[in-house]
C-alpha positions in Angstrom: 121.0 84.4 221.1 119.1 87.4 220.4 118.8 88.9 216.9 117.9 92.6 216.1 114.3 93.3 215.1 113.5 92.6 211.4 112.9 96.5 211.1 116.6 97.2 211.9 117.7 94.3 209.8 115.6 95.9 206.7 117.1 99.3 207.5 120.6 98.1 207.4 120.1 95.9 204.3 118.7 99.3 202.6 121.8 101.3 203.7 124.2 98.5 202.2 122.2 98.8 199.0 122.6 102.5 199.0 126.0 102.4 199.8 127.3 99.9 197.3 124.8 99.9 194.3 125.7 102.2 191.6 124.0 105.4 191.4 121.6 105.1 188.4 120.7 108.8 188.2 121.8 111.0 185.4 124.4 112.7 187.8 125.4 109.2 189.0 126.0 108.1 185.4 128.1 111.3 184.4 130.5 111.2 187.5 130.8 107.4 187.7 134.5 106.1 187.4 134.9 105.7 183.6 132.2 108.4 182.7 133.1 111.2 180.3 133.2 113.9 183.0 135.7 112.0 185.0 137.9 111.2 181.9 137.8 114.8 180.6 141.1 116.7 181.1 140.2 119.1 183.3 143.3 120.9 183.7 143.2 121.6 179.8 139.6 122.4 179.7 139.8 125.1 182.6 143.1 126.7 181.3 141.4 127.2 177.9 138.2 128.7 179.7 140.6 131.0 181.8 142.4 132.4 178.6 139.0 133.0 177.0 137.8 134.9 180.3 140.8 136.8 180.5 140.3 137.7 176.7 136.9 139.0 177.4 138.1 141.5 179.8 140.8 142.5 177.5 138.6 143.0 174.5 136.4 145.1 176.5 139.2 147.1 177.5 140.6 147.7 174.1 137.1 148.5 172.6 135.1 150.1 175.3 136.3 153.9 174.3 136.5 153.0 170.5 133.2 155.1 169.4 133.9 154.4 165.4 133.7 150.6 166.2 131.2 150.3 169.3 128.9 153.2 168.6 126.8 154.0 171.8 127.4 150.6 173.1 130.8 150.2 174.9 129.8 146.3 175.7 129.3 145.8 172.0 132.4 144.0 171.3 132.5 142.2 174.8 128.9 140.7 174.2 130.0 139.4 170.6 133.2 137.7 172.2 131.4 136.2 175.3 128.5 134.9 172.5 131.4 133.4 170.2 133.0 131.8 173.3 130.0 130.2 174.5 129.2 128.9 170.9 133.0 127.5 170.8 132.4 125.7 174.0 129.4 124.1 172.6 130.9 123.0 169.7 133.7 121.5 171.7 131.0 119.7 173.4 129.6 118.6 170.5 133.0 117.3 169.1 133.5 115.4 172.4 130.2 114.0 172.1 130.8 112.8 168.2 134.4 111.8 169.0 137.3 112.0 167.0 137.1 108.4 165.7 133.7 109.0 164.4 135.0 112.0 162.7 137.2 109.8 160.9 134.8 108.6 158.8 133.7 112.2 157.8 137.3 113.5 157.0 136.6 113.5 153.3 133.5 115.5 153.5 135.0 117.8 156.0 137.9 118.5 153.7 136.0 119.2 150.6 133.9 121.5 152.5 136.7 123.6 154.1 138.1 123.9 150.5 135.0 125.1 149.0 134.8 127.8 151.9 138.5 128.9 151.1 137.7 129.0 147.6 134.5 131.2 148.1 136.8 133.7 149.6 138.3 134.4 146.0 134.9 135.1 144.8 132.8 138.2 145.1 131.6 136.9 148.3 135.1 137.5 149.7 135.7 140.6 151.9 139.1 142.4 152.1 140.4 143.3 155.6 144.0 144.7 156.2 145.0 143.8 152.9 143.9 140.4 152.9 141.1 138.8 151.1 140.5 136.2 153.8 136.9 136.5 155.0 133.6 135.8 153.6 131.0 138.4 154.5 128.2 136.9 156.0 126.2 140.3 156.6 124.9 141.8 159.9 128.5 142.6 160.9 129.6 139.0 160.9 132.3 137.4 158.6 134.0 134.1 158.6 137.6 133.4 157.9 137.6 129.8 156.3 141.4 129.5 156.7 140.9 128.8 160.5 139.0 125.6 159.8 141.4 124.6 157.4 143.8 124.1 159.8 141.5 121.4 161.4 140.7 119.7 158.4 144.4 119.3 157.4 145.2 117.9 160.5 142.4 115.4 160.3 143.0 114.5 156.7 146.7 114.0 157.3 146.3 111.9 160.1 143.9 109.9 158.5 146.0 108.9 155.5 149.3 109.0 157.7 147.7 106.6 160.4 145.4 104.3 158.5 147.7 101.2 157.8 149.8 101.6 160.9 146.7 101.4 163.2 145.6 98.5 161.0 148.7 96.7 161.8 149.9 96.6 158.1 153.0 99.0 158.5 154.9 100.3 161.4 155.4 103.8 159.9 153.9 105.5 157.0 155.6 104.7 153.7 156.9 107.3 151.6 153.9 107.0 149.2 151.5 107.7 151.8 153.6 110.8 153.0 153.5 112.1 149.2 149.5 111.6 149.4 149.4 113.6 152.8 151.4 116.4 151.5 149.2 116.7 148.2 146.0 116.6 150.6 147.6 119.8 152.4 149.3 121.6 149.5 145.8 122.1 147.7 144.3 124.5 150.5 147.7 126.1 151.1 147.8 127.3 147.4 144.5 128.7 147.7 145.2 130.5 150.9 148.5 131.8 149.2 146.3 133.6 146.5 144.4 135.5 149.1 147.3 136.0 150.2 147.2 135.0 153.9 150.7 134.5 154.8 150.0 134.0 158.5 148.0 131.3 158.0 150.3 129.5 155.4 153.0 129.8 158.2 150.7 128.1 160.8 149.8 125.3 158.4 153.4 124.7 157.3 154.5 124.2 160.9 151.2 121.9 161.4 152.4 119.6 158.5 155.9 119.3 160.0 154.5 118.6 163.5 152.2 115.9 161.9 154.8 114.3 160.1 157.2 114.0 163.1 154.4 112.7 165.1 153.5 110.1 162.3 156.9 108.5 162.7 157.6 109.4 159.1 161.5 109.3 157.6 163.0 112.4 159.1 164.3 113.2 155.5 160.8 114.5 154.7 160.9 117.1 157.7 164.5 118.2 157.0 163.5 118.1 153.2 160.3 120.3 153.6 162.3 122.8 156.0 164.5 123.3 153.1 161.8 123.7 150.6 160.1 126.2 152.7 163.3 128.3 153.3 163.9 128.2 149.3 160.2 128.8 148.5 160.4 132.1 150.7 163.3 133.4 149.3 161.8 132.8 145.6 158.5 134.5 146.8 160.4 137.7 147.9 162.9 137.7 145.1 160.2 136.9 142.5 157.8 139.8 143.7 154.9 137.2 144.8 154.0 139.0 148.0 152.3 142.2 148.1 153.8 145.3 149.3 152.6 145.6 152.8 153.6 142.1 153.6 157.2 142.9 152.3 157.1 146.0 154.4 156.3 143.9 157.5 159.3 142.0 157.0 161.4 144.8 156.4 160.3 146.6 159.6 161.2 143.6 161.5 164.7 143.4 160.0 165.1 146.9 160.7 162.9 148.1 163.7 164.0 151.9 163.4 162.5 151.6 159.7 159.7 154.3 159.2 158.7 154.4 162.8 155.3 156.5 161.6 154.8 154.0 158.8 155.1 150.5 158.6 156.9 150.1 161.9 154.1 152.0 163.9 152.6 148.8 165.1 155.5 147.2 166.4 156.7 150.4 168.1 153.5 151.3 169.4 153.0 147.5 171.0 156.6 147.7 172.7 155.7 150.9 174.4 152.4 149.8 175.5 154.0 146.5 177.1 157.1 148.4 178.3 154.7 150.9 180.1 153.1 148.2 182.4 155.9 147.4 184.6 155.6 144.5 186.9 151.7 145.1 188.2 150.1 147.1 185.3 148.5 150.3 185.2 145.1 148.4 186.1 142.3 147.2 183.8 141.1 149.9 181.6 143.7 152.4 182.9 146.4 151.9 179.9 147.5 155.0 178.4 148.2 153.4 174.8 145.0 151.3 175.0 142.9 154.4 176.1 144.6 156.6 173.7 144.0 154.2 170.9 147.8 154.2 169.9 147.9 150.5 169.0 146.0 149.5 165.9 144.0 146.1 165.7 144.3 146.2 169.7 141.3 143.8 170.4 142.5 141.3 167.8 146.3 140.9 166.8 147.7 143.1 169.4 145.5 141.7 172.6 148.6 140.8 174.1 149.7 144.6 174.5 146.5 145.1 176.6 147.7 142.5 179.1 151.4 143.8 179.0 150.4 147.4 179.7 147.0 147.1 182.1 147.9 143.8 184.0 151.8 144.0 184.0 154.5 141.4 183.5 152.3 139.2 186.2 149.0 139.5 184.2 151.1 138.9 180.8 152.8 135.9 182.7 149.8 134.3 183.6 148.7 134.2 179.9 151.8 132.3 179.3 151.4 130.0 182.1 147.9 129.1 181.0 149.2 128.5 177.4 151.9 126.5 179.0 149.3 124.2 180.7 147.1 123.8 177.6 150.3 122.6 175.6 151.4 120.8 178.4 148.3 118.6 178.5 147.9 118.3 174.8 151.4 116.9 174.6 150.4 114.4 177.5 147.2 113.4 175.4 149.4 113.0 172.4 151.5 110.5 174.4 148.9 108.5 176.0 146.6 108.3 172.9 145.3 104.7 172.1 145.9 105.0 168.4 148.4 106.8 165.7 145.5 108.7 164.6 144.7 110.3 167.8 148.8 111.1 168.5 149.1 112.7 165.3 145.8 114.7 165.6 146.8 116.0 169.2 150.4 116.6 167.9 149.1 118.9 165.0 147.1 120.8 167.3 150.2 121.2 169.8 152.2 122.7 166.6 149.1 124.7 165.9 148.8 126.6 169.0 152.3 126.5 170.0 153.5 128.4 167.0 150.5 130.6 166.7 150.6 131.8 170.2 154.5 132.4 169.9 154.1 134.4 166.8 151.4 136.4 168.2 153.4 137.3 171.3 156.4 137.7 169.3 155.2 140.2 166.9 154.3 142.3 169.8 157.6 142.2 171.4 159.5 142.6 168.2 161.1 139.2 168.0 158.7 138.1 165.4 157.3 139.8 161.9 153.9 141.0 162.1 151.8 138.2 160.4 148.1 139.1 161.4 147.4 136.1 163.7 145.2 136.1 166.8 146.4 134.7 170.0 144.6 131.6 170.8 141.6 131.8 173.2 142.2 135.4 173.8 142.0 137.5 170.8 138.5 138.7 169.4 137.4 136.9 166.4 134.7 134.1 165.9 136.2 131.9 163.3 139.5 131.8 165.4 137.4 131.0 168.7 135.2 128.4 167.1 138.4 126.5 165.5 140.5 126.6 168.8 137.5 125.2 170.7 136.9 122.6 168.3 140.4 121.6 168.6 140.1 121.4 172.4 137.0 119.0 171.5 139.3 116.7 169.5 141.8 116.8 172.4 139.2 115.9 175.0 137.9 113.2 172.8 141.1 111.6 172.5 141.8 111.8 176.2 138.2 110.2 176.8 139.0 107.4 174.6 142.2 106.5 175.8 142.8 103.3 178.1 141.9 103.6 181.5 145.2 102.9 182.8 146.9 105.7 180.7 
């Protein structure tokens, strides 16, 4: 019996080792089974990234001819939008690296910090834009809207309170006392935001609270009671004159679209004209008559969807809806597969936030929702909103990464 030469045996052994031994390189560690990159929800990540890229094109189209805004640089808004998107993605990566469970211990500090920022808006440091004193002027053309980050801290704070005893095994569902504490935690920033007044953010936060309570397993009586209290509170605010005139006018224009078409109804009328003029395929990016003619106010922010409807048509606008649907679908899956109640509640709160804000933003351009001054997640121009939604994606990805391997 003859044996292969030692050199051949050595080569075969080396080949075997290379084939079956784990890759110790940096890329090997990142892509190995069970690694962070392999466990990320790539559908969620790519859908959010695609929305931001589409938003960049729409922001450029909406602002390139606005000399009063961009001066001699037609790329001014595009450059800022891309910059804040990159920073937002970096914040997402940092959130995944830190982990949502690690953030659990920092929730009290984050909550207090967000309260301080929101309260500063009511001081001389605050800036008023479109009737709402909701921004902090940072100078150099930059501003911060603290209410966007309050959405995150309310989700984390309520999730912490509602899940602690359940995740510890002491209870199956949060008790009434815990629910009261969670509602009190959310009530403080809501009251401050109402003083601005920023009714749009209050609407989003209210929906977040409902989503968090339903995900926590709290008694349905709390959800029904909060819905009733919200309706009663809205009626009292209107009847007692607690809303500013421009807010009352917006609801009046929603109830009666033909009311003052050159005044309070102007925005929604022009928005519908823009969307209706796009047809199936759109007029082409940069070729929309309503967009080029600057007929729709705040088109790069609150009314960004009108640019999509006019220039990209039904198919382009539909693509945005599909991508938003993918984000919500994966967020729901992450909530369902989370390894603890804290992760489930956080993911559910983000679902409620994204779903309602997208519905309200698109709905107001179509005339089926009142104008509330809310940006379209991932698409609209605005640093604070972009930072907040990408941090939320980071929380979702962190929950996905830390779920059991069999999920």
